[in-house]
C-alpha positions as CSV (number, residue, x, y, z in Angstrom):
1,M,93.7,107.9,70.1
2,D,96.4,106.2,71.9
3,R,94.5,103.1,73.7
4,F,97.5,102.1,75.9
5,Q,97.6,105.8,77.5
6,A,93.9,105.8,77.8
7,M,94.2,102.6,79.7
8,Q,96.7,104.1,82.0
9,V,95.0,107.3,82.5
10,F,91.5,105.3,83.4
11,V,93.6,103.1,86.0
12,R,95.2,106.1,87.5
13,V,91.7,107.8,88.0
14,V,90.4,104.7,89.4
15,D,93.3,104.2,91.7
16,A,93.4,107.7,92.9
17,N,89.6,108.1,92.9
18,S,90.3,111.7,91.7
19,F,90.7,113.1,88.2
20,T,92.6,116.0,89.6
21,R,95.0,113.6,91.5
22,A,95.6,111.4,88.5
23,A,96.5,114.3,86.3
24,D,99.0,115.5,88.7
25,S,100.7,112.0,89.2
26,L,100.7,111.8,85.4
27,S,101.8,115.3,85.1
28,L,99.1,115.9,82.6
29,P,96.5,118.9,82.4
30,R,93.3,117.8,84.2
31,T,91.2,118.6,81.1
32,T,93.5,116.2,79.0
33,V,92.5,113.4,81.4
34,T,88.8,114.4,81.5
35,T,89.2,114.4,77.4
36,I,90.9,111.0,77.4
37,I,88.4,109.1,79.6
38,Q,85.3,110.8,77.6
39,N,86.9,109.6,74.5
40,L,87.3,106.2,75.7
41,E,83.9,105.7,76.8
42,R,82.8,107.0,73.4
43,L,85.1,104.3,71.9
44,L,83.6,101.7,74.0
45,G,80.2,102.8,73.8
46,V,79.6,102.4,77.7
47,R,79.9,104.6,80.9
48,L,83.0,103.6,82.9
49,L,82.6,106.0,85.7
50,N,79.9,107.3,87.8
51,R,80.7,110.8,88.8
52,T,79.8,112.9,91.6
53,T,80.8,116.1,93.1
54,R,82.2,114.1,96.0
55,R,83.6,110.8,94.8
56,I,84.3,108.6,91.6
57,G,82.8,105.1,91.3
58,L,82.9,102.5,88.9
59,T,80.1,101.2,86.8
60,P,79.7,97.3,86.3
61,D,81.0,97.9,82.9
62,G,83.7,99.9,84.4
63,A,84.8,97.3,86.9
64,G,85.0,94.7,84.2
65,Y,87.3,97.1,82.0
66,Y,89.2,98.2,84.9
67,Q,90.3,94.4,85.6
68,H,91.2,93.7,81.9
69,C,93.3,97.0,82.0
70,V,95.0,96.1,85.1
71,R,96.0,92.6,83.8
72,I,97.2,94.3,80.4
73,L,99.1,96.6,82.2
74,A,100.6,94.0,84.7
75,D,101.5,91.9,81.7
76,V,103.4,94.7,80.2
77,E,105.2,95.5,83.3
78,E,106.0,91.9,83.8
79,T,107.5,91.8,80.4
80,E,109.6,94.9,80.9
81,A,110.8,93.5,84.3
82,C,112.0,90.3,82.6
83,F,114.7,92.6,80.6
84,Q,115.5,94.8,83.8
85,E,118.8,93.9,85.8
86,A,117.3,93.5,89.3
87,A,114.0,94.0,91.1
88,L,115.4,97.1,92.7
89,R,114.2,98.8,89.6
90,L,110.7,98.2,90.3
91,K,108.6,101.3,91.0
92,G,105.2,102.6,91.1
93,R,102.4,102.5,93.6
94,L,101.2,99.5,95.6
95,R,98.4,99.6,98.0
96,I,97.9,96.9,100.5
97,D,95.4,96.5,103.0
98,V,96.2,94.4,106.6
99,P,94.7,94.1,110.1
100,T,95.6,96.9,112.2
101,C,97.8,95.0,114.7
102,I,99.7,93.0,112.1
103,G,100.5,96.4,110.5
104,R,101.5,98.2,113.5
105,L,103.3,95.4,115.4
106,I,104.9,93.5,112.5
107,L,105.0,95.4,109.3
108,I,105.8,99.0,109.9
109,P,108.6,98.1,112.2
110,S,110.1,96.5,109.3
111,L,109.3,98.5,106.5
112,C,112.7,100.4,106.4
113,D,114.0,96.9,104.9
114,F,111.3,96.7,102.3
115,H,112.4,100.6,101.4
116,D,115.8,99.9,101.2
117,K,115.1,97.0,98.9
118,Y,112.7,98.6,96.6
119,P,113.3,102.2,97.1
120,D,111.0,103.5,94.2
121,V,107.9,101.7,95.3
122,E,105.2,103.8,96.8
123,L,103.8,101.7,99.4
124,V,100.2,102.7,100.5
125,L,99.4,100.9,103.5
126,G,95.6,100.8,104.7
127,L,95.2,99.6,108.4
128,G,91.8,98.1,109.5
129,D,89.9,94.9,110.3
130,R,87.0,95.4,107.7
131,P,86.4,93.7,104.5
132,V,87.7,95.8,101.5
133,D,86.4,95.6,97.8
134,M,89.9,95.1,96.2
135,V,88.3,96.4,92.7
136,Q,86.5,99.5,94.0
137,E,89.0,100.6,96.3
138,A,91.9,99.7,93.9
139,V,93.9,97.6,96.6
140,D,96.5,95.3,95.0
141,C,96.7,92.7,97.7
142,V,95.5,92.3,101.5
143,I,96.8,90.3,104.3
144,R,94.1,88.4,106.0
145,A,94.1,85.5,108.8
146,G,91.3,82.5,108.2
147,D,90.0,80.4,105.4
148,L,89.7,81.9,101.8
149,E,86.0,82.9,101.1
150,D,86.3,84.5,97.8
151,S,87.3,82.1,95.1
152,S,88.1,84.8,92.9
153,L,91.0,85.9,94.8
154,V,94.3,84.1,94.9
155,A,96.1,83.1,98.3
156,R,99.4,82.5,99.1
157,R,99.9,81.3,102.8
158,I,102.6,83.1,104.4
159,G,102.1,82.2,108.2
160,T,100.4,80.7,111.1
161,L,98.4,82.6,113.7
162,Q,98.8,81.0,117.0
163,T,96.0,82.2,119.4
164,V,96.1,81.9,123.2
165,T,93.2,82.0,125.9
166,C,94.2,84.3,128.8
167,A,92.6,86.7,131.5
168,S,93.8,89.4,133.7
169,P,94.6,88.8,137.3
170,T,91.9,91.0,138.2
171,Y,89.3,88.9,136.2
172,V,90.7,85.5,137.9
173,A,91.0,87.0,141.4
174,R,87.1,88.0,140.9
175,H,85.9,85.0,139.2
176,G,88.5,82.2,139.9
177,M,90.6,80.2,137.4
178,P,88.8,77.8,134.9
179,Q,89.9,74.5,135.4
180,T,88.2,72.4,132.7
181,I,86.5,73.1,129.3
182,E,83.2,72.7,130.5
183,S,83.8,75.4,133.4
184,L,84.2,77.7,130.9
185,R,80.2,78.0,130.7
186,D,80.5,79.9,134.1
187,H,82.7,82.4,132.9
188,H,82.2,85.5,130.8
189,A,84.3,86.3,127.6
190,V,84.9,89.5,125.8
191,H,83.6,88.7,122.1
192,Y,84.9,89.6,118.8
193,F,82.5,90.0,116.2
194,S,82.9,90.0,112.5
195,S,82.8,93.1,110.5
196,R,81.7,91.3,107.7
197,T,78.6,89.2,109.4
198,G,78.3,90.9,112.6
199,R,78.2,87.6,114.4
200,N,81.0,86.6,117.6
201,C,83.5,84.6,116.5
202,A,83.3,81.2,118.0
203,W,85.4,80.1,120.7
204,D,87.4,77.1,120.1
205,F,89.7,74.5,121.6
206,K,91.8,71.5,120.4
207,V,90.8,68.6,122.4
208,D,92.4,65.4,122.0
209,G,93.1,66.5,118.3
210,K,89.6,67.4,117.5
211,H,88.1,71.0,117.6
212,Q,85.7,71.8,120.2
213,E,83.6,75.2,120.3
214,V,82.4,76.5,123.7
215,D,79.5,79.0,124.1
216,M,80.5,81.9,126.0
217,K,78.5,84.4,128.0
218,G,79.8,87.8,127.4
219,T,78.5,91.7,128.1
220,V,81.1,93.3,125.7
221,A,81.9,92.6,122.1
222,V,84.3,94.8,119.8
223,N,85.5,94.3,116.3
224,E,89.1,95.6,116.5
225,A,92.0,93.3,117.9
226,G,93.7,95.9,119.7
227,A,90.5,97.1,121.6
228,Y,89.6,93.4,122.2
229,L,93.2,93.1,124.0
230,D,92.5,96.1,125.9
231,C,89.0,94.7,127.3
232,G,91.0,91.6,128.3
233,L,93.6,93.6,130.2
234,K,90.8,95.6,131.8
235,G,89.3,92.5,133.2
236,F,86.1,92.5,131.2
237,G,86.3,88.7,130.8
238,L,88.4,85.9,129.1
239,I,90.1,86.6,125.5
240,Q,91.2,84.5,122.8
241,T,94.0,86.7,121.2
242,A,96.9,86.1,119.1
243,R,99.9,85.0,120.8
244,Y,102.2,87.6,119.5
245,M,100.1,90.5,120.7
246,A,99.5,88.7,124.2
247,L,103.1,87.8,124.6
248,P,104.4,90.9,126.5
249,Y,101.5,90.8,128.9
250,L,101.8,87.2,129.6
251,Q,105.6,87.8,130.2
252,S,104.9,90.9,132.6
253,G,101.9,89.2,134.5
254,E,99.4,91.4,133.2
255,L,97.7,88.5,131.5
256,I,97.5,84.9,132.6
257,E,97.1,82.0,130.2
258,I,94.0,80.1,130.7
259,L,93.8,76.1,130.0
260,P,97.2,76.0,128.5
261,Q,96.8,72.1,128.1
262,W,94.0,72.8,125.5
263,K,95.3,75.6,122.8
264,P,93.0,77.2,120.7
265,S,93.1,76.2,117.0
266,S,95.9,78.1,114.9
267,T,94.8,79.8,111.8
268,A,96.4,80.5,108.4
269,I,97.8,84.0,107.4
270,S,97.7,84.5,103.8
271,V,98.5,87.2,101.0
272,L,95.2,87.6,98.7
273,Y,95.2,89.4,95.3
274,P,92.9,89.5,92.4
275,Q,93.7,86.8,89.7
276,S,94.5,89.9,87.3
277,R,97.2,91.1,89.5
278,Q,98.8,87.9,90.2
279,L,101.5,88.9,87.6
280,S,102.3,92.2,88.7
281,P,106.1,92.4,89.6
282,K,105.4,94.6,92.5
283,V,102.8,92.5,94.1
284,R,105.1,89.5,93.8
285,A,108.0,91.3,95.5
286,F,106.1,92.3,98.3
287,T,104.3,88.8,98.9
288,D,107.9,87.3,98.8
289,W,109.2,90.0,101.2
290,V,106.5,89.7,103.9
291,A,106.7,85.8,103.6
292,D,110.2,86.0,104.7
293,L,109.3,88.3,107.2
294,F,106.9,85.9,108.7
295,A,109.1,83.0,108.2
296,G,111.9,84.5,110.0
297,C,109.9,84.8,113.3
298,P,108.6,81.5,115.4
299,L,105.4,83.5,116.4
300,L,104.2,83.7,113.1
301,S,105.4,80.6,111.5
302,G,103.7,77.9,113.6
303,R,106.2,77.8,116.4
304,D,106.4,79.6,119.7
305,E,108.9,82.0,121.9
306,T,110.8,78.6,123.1
307,D,112.2,78.0,119.6
308,P,116.0,79.0,119.4
309,A,115.5,81.2,116.3
310,A,112.9,83.5,118.4
311,A,116.3,85.3,119.7
312,S,116.8,86.8,116.2
313,C,112.9,87.5,115.6
314,A,112.4,91.0,115.5
315,V,108.7,90.7,116.8
316,Y,110.1,88.7,119.7
317,Q,112.7,91.3,120.5
318,R,110.3,94.1,120.4
319,N,108.2,92.2,122.9
320,Q,111.2,91.6,125.2
321,G,111.9,95.3,124.8
322,Q,108.7,96.3,126.0
323,T,108.8,93.7,129.0
324,T,112.4,94.9,130.1
325,Q,111.5,98.5,130.6
326,A,111.1,99.5,134.1
327,Q,107.2,98.6,135.0
328,P,105.6,98.9,138.7
329,P,105.8,95.1,140.1
330,V,102.7,92.7,139.4
331,P,101.3,91.6,142.5
332,A,101.6,87.7,143.0
333,I,98.2,86.0,142.5
334,P,97.0,84.5,145.9
335,A,96.0,80.8,146.1
336,L,92.3,80.5,144.8
337,A,91.2,79.4,148.2
338,D,92.5,82.7,149.6
339,M,90.9,84.9,147.0
340,A,88.3,87.2,148.3
341,P,86.5,89.9,146.0
342,R,88.3,93.3,146.6
343,R,85.5,96.2,146.6
344,R,86.3,98.5,143.7
345,T,86.6,102.2,144.3
346,A,84.1,104.6,142.5
347,R,87.0,105.5,140.2
348,E,87.6,102.1,139.1
349,E,84.3,101.2,138.5
350,A,83.6,104.5,136.4
351,A,86.8,103.9,134.5
352,E,85.7,100.2,133.3
353,Y,82.2,101.6,132.7
354,L,83.6,104.2,130.2
355,L,85.9,101.9,128.5
């Protein structure tokens, strides 16, 4: 029995979550793949996979063996890469998972550059804000914002997520403009709740160099960044969202920055990967590429759109392009003293109710 081939087959079955897809990708008969896994389990004396008619799952022994196999195969791949002339010869499947908005607004528009550099790497991009089990779901690395909670993962910081507090002109006309941190308690917020814990994320400001949390009332809570922004645009309440997402709407007047003198705290953006995959050339290449992508844009590296470098930032240019298209004029916001709540039509009330 070829143990090295058995490891490769086992890892491919787990990654593909299918004996048939693994067999196709390895150009082997399905019966051969099944026999190799059965012989491997017999050799080790443990069951590695739980098989049902619908899915394949790792047993606890299988999860441990999978991690060892990935590390061994990565070591071999790293050794071979040391003797290759250039990283362009990297090949194989690389599965990553990123928040939806970072994927749609930042990564996907720049993927042609990654493909030009690494044409033989098959990039499998998962989009979502939910936690992922990197071993069970065979994910090589993830991009996440916030503090590292799982100490078994390696983190490389690649950027800084700036947050802005804002509201729609409709909300401001109806409820007024907050003037102080304390006055926020009289306003409504759209809440963002964690998919992992189910709890609403805290509203946070930096006041005199210190963090200050504010309890906010709210009647709507979502767990996806794009939906969160949409709720703010519809006037459901104040929101604290990523500045790179809000920028085109701030520039067009569809959103107004609230309490600009007290900024929300910024958040680190990191690439995370299991310790067993830190030597993988593909993971290293992707991490270096995405770090350069974020470093080249002030909106993602701790600076803002006033930085001279913003003119060459792809994210900023896309935002500018969105706001320079022909749009209906945004009405000026009257002085607070002159604001009178406008009676909404039945159509408007129904649209907001159904959002």
